[in-house]
C-alpha positions as CSV (number, residue, x, y, z in Angstrom):
1,X,-22.5,51.4,-15.2
2,X,-21.8,53.0,-11.6
3,X,-19.1,51.1,-9.4
4,X,-21.6,50.3,-6.7
5,X,-24.1,48.9,-9.6
6,X,-21.1,46.8,-10.9
7,X,-20.1,45.4,-7.6
8,X,-23.5,44.1,-6.8
9,X,-23.6,42.4,-10.2
10,X,-20.1,41.0,-9.4
11,X,-21.2,39.7,-5.9
12,X,-24.4,38.0,-7.5
13,X,-22.4,36.1,-10.0
14,X,-19.7,35.1,-7.9
15,X,-22.3,33.9,-5.2
16,X,-24.0,31.9,-7.5
17,X,-20.5,30.2,-8.2
18,X,-19.6,29.5,-5.2
19,X,-23.0,28.3,-4.1
20,X,-23.0,25.7,-6.8
21,X,-19.4,24.4,-5.5
22,X,-19.9,23.8,-1.9
23,X,-17.1,21.0,-2.2
24,X,-14.8,23.5,-2.8
25,X,-16.2,26.4,-1.0
26,X,-15.9,24.1,2.3
27,X,-12.1,24.0,2.1
28,X,-10.6,25.6,5.5
29,X,-10.2,28.9,5.3
30,X,-11.7,29.9,2.0
31,X,-14.9,31.8,3.5
32,X,-12.8,33.7,5.8
33,X,-10.5,34.7,2.9
34,X,-13.7,35.7,0.7
35,X,-15.2,37.8,3.5
36,X,-11.9,39.3,5.1
37,X,-9.1,39.2,2.7
38,X,-10.6,39.1,-1.1
39,X,-9.8,42.2,-3.4
40,X,-13.7,42.9,-3.2
41,X,-14.8,41.2,0.0
42,X,-17.9,39.0,0.3
43,X,-21.0,40.4,1.9
44,X,-22.0,38.6,5.3
45,X,-25.5,37.8,3.8
46,X,-23.8,36.2,0.8
47,X,-21.1,34.4,3.1
48,X,-24.1,33.1,5.0
49,X,-26.0,31.7,1.8
50,X,-22.6,30.0,0.8
51,X,-22.3,28.5,4.1
52,X,-26.0,27.5,3.7
53,X,-25.1,25.8,0.7
54,X,-22.5,23.3,2.5
55,X,-25.7,21.3,3.6
56,X,-26.9,20.7,0.2
57,X,-26.0,17.6,-1.9
58,X,-24.8,18.3,-5.2
59,X,-24.8,16.0,-8.3
60,X,-21.1,16.0,-8.1
61,X,-20.6,14.9,-4.6
62,X,-23.6,12.4,-5.2
63,X,-21.8,11.1,-8.2
64,X,-18.2,11.0,-6.6
65,X,-19.8,9.1,-3.5
66,X,-21.6,6.5,-5.8
67,X,-18.3,5.8,-7.7
68,X,-16.5,5.5,-4.7
69,X,-19.2,3.1,-3.3
70,X,-18.8,1.0,-6.4
71,X,-15.3,0.6,-6.6
72,X,-15.0,-0.2,-3.0
73,X,-17.7,-3.1,-3.7
74,X,-15.9,-4.1,-6.8
75,X,-12.6,-4.5,-5.1
76,X,-14.1,-6.6,-2.3
77,X,-15.6,-8.9,-5.0
78,X,-12.4,-9.2,-6.7
79,X,-10.4,-10.0,-3.4
80,X,-13.0,-12.6,-2.6
81,X,-13.1,-14.2,-6.2
82,X,-9.4,-14.3,-5.7
83,X,-9.6,-16.0,-2.7
84,X,-11.9,-18.6,-3.8
85,X,-10.1,-19.5,-6.7
86,X,-6.8,-20.1,-4.8
87,X,-8.5,-22.1,-2.5
88,X,-10.5,-24.4,-4.6
89,X,-9.5,-27.8,-4.7
90,X,-8.8,-27.6,-8.3
91,X,-6.0,-24.7,-9.2
92,X,-7.4,-22.0,-11.3
93,X,-5.6,-21.6,-14.7
94,X,-3.3,-18.5,-14.2
95,X,-5.1,-16.5,-16.9
96,X,-8.7,-17.0,-14.8
97,X,-6.8,-15.1,-12.3
98,X,-5.3,-12.6,-14.3
99,X,-8.7,-12.0,-16.0
100,X,-10.2,-11.4,-12.3
101,X,-7.6,-8.5,-11.9
102,X,-8.1,-7.2,-14.9
103,X,-11.8,-6.6,-13.9
104,X,-10.4,-3.8,-11.4
105,X,-8.8,-0.8,-12.9
106,X,-6.2,0.4,-10.2
107,X,-2.5,0.4,-10.3
108,X,-2.6,-2.3,-7.3
109,X,-4.3,-4.5,-9.6
110,X,-2.1,-4.0,-12.5
111,X,0.9,-5.0,-10.3
112,X,-1.0,-7.9,-9.0
113,X,-1.8,-8.9,-12.9
114,X,2.1,-8.2,-13.5
115,X,3.2,-10.5,-10.5
116,X,1.1,-13.2,-12.1
117,X,2.9,-13.1,-15.3
118,X,6.1,-12.9,-13.6
119,X,5.6,-16.0,-11.9
120,X,5.1,-17.7,-15.0
121,X,7.8,-16.0,-16.6
122,X,5.8,-14.2,-19.2
123,X,8.0,-10.9,-19.2
124,X,6.8,-9.6,-22.5
125,X,3.3,-9.9,-21.3
126,X,4.2,-8.1,-17.7
127,X,6.1,-5.3,-19.7
128,X,3.0,-4.8,-21.9
129,X,0.9,-4.4,-18.6
130,X,3.3,-1.9,-17.2
131,X,3.7,0.1,-20.7
132,X,-0.3,0.2,-20.7
133,X,-0.6,1.8,-17.3
134,X,-0.2,5.5,-18.1
135,X,-3.0,5.0,-20.9
136,X,-5.2,4.1,-18.2
137,X,-4.8,7.2,-16.1
138,X,-2.4,9.8,-15.5
139,X,0.3,8.8,-13.0
140,X,1.9,11.2,-10.3
141,X,5.5,11.2,-10.3
142,X,5.9,8.9,-7.6
143,X,3.7,6.3,-9.4
144,X,5.5,6.8,-12.8
145,X,9.1,6.2,-10.9
146,X,7.5,3.0,-9.4
147,X,6.2,2.0,-12.9
148,X,9.7,2.7,-14.6
149,X,11.6,0.7,-11.8
150,X,9.2,-2.2,-12.0
151,X,10.3,-2.1,-15.9
152,X,13.7,-2.4,-15.2
153,X,13.1,-5.6,-13.0
154,X,11.3,-7.0,-15.5
155,X,14.1,-6.3,-18.2
156,X,16.6,-7.9,-16.1
157,X,14.4,-11.2,-15.6
158,X,13.6,-11.0,-19.3
159,X,17.3,-11.1,-20.4
160,X,18.1,-13.7,-18.1
161,X,15.5,-16.0,-19.6
162,X,16.8,-15.1,-22.8
163,X,20.0,-16.5,-21.8
164,X,18.3,-19.7,-20.5
165,X,18.6,-19.0,-17.1
166,X,15.7,-18.2,-14.3
167,X,15.7,-15.6,-11.7
168,X,17.8,-17.8,-9.4
169,X,20.8,-17.6,-11.5
170,X,21.5,-14.2,-12.2
171,X,25.0,-12.9,-13.3
172,X,26.8,-10.7,-11.1
173,X,26.1,-7.5,-13.2
174,X,22.5,-8.4,-13.1
175,X,22.3,-8.5,-9.5
176,X,24.4,-5.1,-9.3
177,X,21.3,-3.6,-11.7
178,X,18.9,-5.0,-9.4
179,X,20.6,-3.6,-6.1
180,X,20.9,0.0,-8.2
181,X,17.4,-0.5,-9.0
182,X,16.4,-1.0,-5.4
183,X,18.5,1.9,-4.0
184,X,16.8,3.5,-0.9
185,X,13.0,2.6,-2.4
186,X,10.7,1.0,-0.5
187,X,7.7,0.4,-3.0
188,X,6.5,-2.8,-4.9
189,X,9.4,-3.3,-7.5
190,X,12.1,-2.6,-4.9
191,X,10.4,-5.1,-2.3
192,X,10.1,-7.6,-5.0
193,X,13.8,-7.5,-6.2
194,X,14.8,-7.0,-2.2
195,X,13.4,-10.3,-1.4
196,X,14.9,-12.1,-4.4
197,X,18.4,-10.5,-3.6
198,X,18.4,-11.4,-0.2
199,X,16.8,-15.0,-0.4
200,X,19.0,-16.0,-3.2
201,X,22.0,-13.7,-3.3
202,X,22.4,-12.9,0.3
203,X,22.2,-9.1,-0.5
204,X,20.1,-8.2,2.3
205,X,19.4,-4.8,3.4
206,X,18.0,-3.4,6.8
207,X,14.2,-3.0,7.2
208,X,12.5,0.5,6.4
209,X,12.3,1.5,9.9
210,X,15.8,1.5,10.6
211,X,19.2,-0.2,10.0
212,X,22.8,-0.3,11.2
213,X,24.6,1.8,12.6
214,X,21.7,4.7,12.5
215,X,18.3,3.5,12.8
216,X,15.6,5.9,11.5
217,X,13.6,6.1,14.5
218,X,14.5,5.5,18.3
219,X,11.6,2.7,18.6
220,X,13.0,0.7,16.1
221,X,16.5,0.7,17.9
222,X,14.7,-0.6,20.8
223,X,12.8,-3.1,18.9
224,X,16.0,-4.4,17.0
225,X,17.9,-4.6,20.3
226,X,15.3,-6.6,22.3
227,X,17.0,-9.6,23.7
228,X,15.3,-13.0,23.5
229,X,14.5,-14.8,26.4
230,X,16.2,-18.6,26.5
231,X,14.5,-20.6,24.0
232,X,11.9,-18.2,22.9
233,X,10.9,-18.7,19.3
234,X,8.8,-16.9,16.7
235,X,8.6,-18.3,13.1
236,X,6.7,-17.0,10.3
237,X,5.1,-18.9,7.6
238,X,4.9,-18.3,4.4
239,X,7.5,-15.2,4.4
240,X,6.9,-13.4,2.0
241,X,3.1,-14.0,2.4
242,X,0.2,-13.6,-0.2
243,X,-2.9,-14.1,1.5
244,X,-2.1,-15.5,5.2
245,X,0.6,-15.8,7.7
246,X,0.8,-18.3,10.4
247,X,2.8,-17.2,13.4
248,X,4.4,-20.4,15.3
249,X,5.5,-19.3,18.7
250,X,7.3,-20.9,22.0
251,X,7.6,-19.4,25.0
252,X,8.6,-22.3,27.5
253,X,6.8,-21.6,30.9
254,X,4.3,-19.4,29.6
255,X,1.1,-18.9,31.6
256,X,0.1,-15.3,31.0
257,X,-2.0,-13.9,28.0
258,X,0.1,-13.4,25.1
259,X,-0.1,-10.7,22.0
260,X,1.1,-10.7,18.7
261,X,1.3,-7.3,17.5
262,X,1.9,-6.1,13.8
263,X,3.2,-3.3,13.0
264,X,3.8,-1.3,9.7
265,X,7.0,0.4,8.3
266,X,5.8,3.8,10.3
267,X,5.4,1.8,13.6
268,X,2.1,2.1,13.7
269,X,0.3,-0.9,14.8
270,X,-2.4,-2.5,12.1
271,X,-3.2,-5.6,14.0
272,X,-3.3,-7.3,17.4
273,X,-3.8,-11.2,17.9
274,X,-4.3,-12.9,21.0
275,X,-2.5,-16.4,22.2
276,X,-2.0,-18.2,25.1
277,X,0.3,-21.3,26.3
278,X,4.0,-21.9,26.4
279,X,3.4,-22.8,22.4
280,X,1.2,-22.4,19.7
281,X,0.1,-21.2,15.9
282,X,-1.8,-18.2,15.3
283,X,-2.8,-17.3,11.6
284,X,-3.4,-13.9,10.2
285,X,-5.6,-13.3,7.2
286,X,-3.6,-10.8,5.1
287,X,-5.9,-9.9,2.6
288,X,-6.6,-6.3,2.4
289,X,-3.3,-5.4,4.0
290,X,-1.0,-3.2,2.1
291,X,2.2,-4.8,0.7
292,X,5.4,-4.0,2.3
293,X,7.3,-4.6,5.1
294,X,6.1,-5.2,8.7
295,X,7.4,-6.1,12.1
296,X,5.8,-8.7,14.3
297,X,6.3,-8.5,18.0
298,X,5.4,-11.4,20.5
299,X,4.5,-9.7,23.9
300,X,4.3,-11.3,27.2
301,X,2.6,-9.2,29.7
302,X,2.8,-6.0,27.6
303,X,7.0,-6.9,27.3
304,X,8.3,-7.5,23.9
305,X,9.8,-11.0,24.0
306,X,10.6,-11.5,20.4
307,X,10.5,-9.7,16.8
308,X,10.4,-10.9,13.3
309,X,10.1,-9.1,9.8
310,X,7.1,-10.0,7.7
311,X,6.8,-9.1,3.9
312,X,3.4,-9.1,2.4
313,X,3.2,-9.2,-1.5
314,X,0.3,-7.9,-3.7
């Protein structure tokens, strides 16, 4: 076969493959590479055909969107079911909540299930949930690291229980184990262990956005050094929060409109609440908010008067 005929045949085959995979060819720079930089550049008329295929929905695109829609709907239903069960006049059995979480096959749901078991000191079952995670889906390195640290956390609590102690009566070497496990991480096991270490053992660490003496960002340095006006108060309950958090504020003499602004660990504003008067309380629904540490700012006329830290648990 002459080279020209072979090249035409190769172009025909490759264009069929490209046209059948618009999700791949739409990636930035691919078509330019195929036309100008490939060993055998794609003719313009075939490049036009490939570009035209971008407006055609493929079965893969439709399937992926359908799966994503169903997963989103399922996650919303699970969250709603958990809320209804937890606010019922008759508290549901813990295993009922666990069953609801089991319907959602995500890492977040597995950690929520683990959290339920930890609150009941069912450490063997909690470890079993964590050990089964790689069988459900392949975990990325960071996900695997998070799972291993959670197993370390469970092991420490399980060892204390075997010795007839609860998490609030850990020995010095167990506290040290948790501190080592936490390290400079801010994922779920690190946050859970940090909360325990700070609340019970006075082993508190700086917030994610900065610390002493070298804050990780200039913005956080400003926030943490905001002088509180006389008698200005901002209290958060419960903290850590699971489904809601109540912000109780007191700003004597205030007549302006107030704002309560919540920032995530990267300093991004994730929610803003309005308030008024010299004192009051505003409730924030934290369902659907990612677990982790947040900064709550109380602002008067755009000026930050008080800041507090809030931890949201799964």
